[in-house]
C-alpha angles and dihedrals in degrees: 000000000000114000094237092054092046092052091049092052093048091049092048089053089056094249120143113246123202110196127186106199115231113239125204120187091340095311121112109233111228133183119258147137092301089068090079095057115102118227092238090057097047107113108157118205106232121229092198112124110205138142117288111202118196114212108185097174130028116258091237130024108275135222108202104205099186125058136121131217090218096049093043091049095236111166108134141037088255090058090053092048090051090051091052090053090053091047090053091048096053101032106259110145099181135016126200109217123203104209094187086217148106132183121022094347091057090049091052094051093045089056090050092061098033097093090065096057114199094359084092137032116199120208127195131221134233120289112260128215131086107339088193093062112110092235097046097098091053092046092049092051091046093051090049090056092046090052089048090057088050092054109279112144098182144003124243175322085244109179134203115169091166102293097078140261095267122104111255129012125298135177110278095255092056100047122120111240125177096261093048113127088227088072095051093094091053094048091047091049089053089055091047093051092040093234126135129237119223109211130188104201119179116337138242105324091236087072089076093053124088119266111249143087093321097049107124101217124057125262088264087078099044094105088067092059116125101179111138094004127126096265136114117268119265093246094051092052091055090049090052090050090053092050089052090052093049094049096047106041092153092061123084113227126189111200105206126216092032088299087292087279099097088118090066109037093170091059091044090052091055090054090052090049091052097044116044091181091065123096131172139219122206096215117149092358098101087121091058098050092037096057094051103035099162094047092044093049090051091047093050091048094049093046096032092138094052107051128078132194120249136156114196087183107108118261113281115141090232090058093056092045092052087059092050091051092048096049102034107037137059093225115145135219095018119185111250143180096263143046097285132060125245133232124211117253097208091206117202116251098255092052093043094050092052092047094047100041120334099078093045093050090051099041107037124078107252098172 
């Protein structure tokens, strides 16, 4: 029950009410019409007047290293052709596509993109089946190599948010985490074929915090929440990631979403320093770099050879252009996808070129 309503009911019942007004920053908080507005519906219209730079096409040709056929709603040749038109319009020269598939479904999707040559790279997923079967590691490595011969130039996005990388649920002791010996054959095969693995380990740290008034991300993200669920803790997942990196130094790993440590760039930098086989993509973490523009710009400059551009946000022209504005301009108070506003990073040309294209052209397998 809202405090104002409670006080009215008590007063109507003839009960004495002693109220100590809440004060925030020297202003007494009082009830009013805004009390009925739900947090998820609160979308204040800003009165800030600041430059709005339109960037229709990226400053340098872009390699987008993180997209999905499912998320981008790609099912037919016409869908692919429409995507290519958008890429041409906004300045994306190549897109890495996570098919989420192996076997016949991977082969089908690979054929769908094949007519466009190097405009697309298709990546396969991890072999399904019983990961506890004695022959599963060998089968998984063999299927990875088969997909490679069919056109796969990477594996991913392989996700472990605490319940394992395997398909379907398993008891906690049987789950497949990134440092599991059952994955050794897959990671070694990646090194042998000289193809990277894109891994999604953990998630935004707010996922492990309770939902409520102190939850960092908006209600739009509440379905990602893991608080109280049967998953590994955030910190343990990062430790397992680091053990994987240490055991497979010959394998190139790309930790997507800024390794889910974009909230603590100093800690993330230490991980990069310790593990030279680790790279990052910035996909779907516009809200992390945009809220700390000076720190993010310094981070991207220091690790300019280790970070790749990715979107993971469907394929609308406006989506790409919002990235160009964020990374290329000094605009302030940009509208974003989350509770807080963004600020442009205004990255220098050498850093921007490596982020957009240079690192991907050097790191990915283009043969």
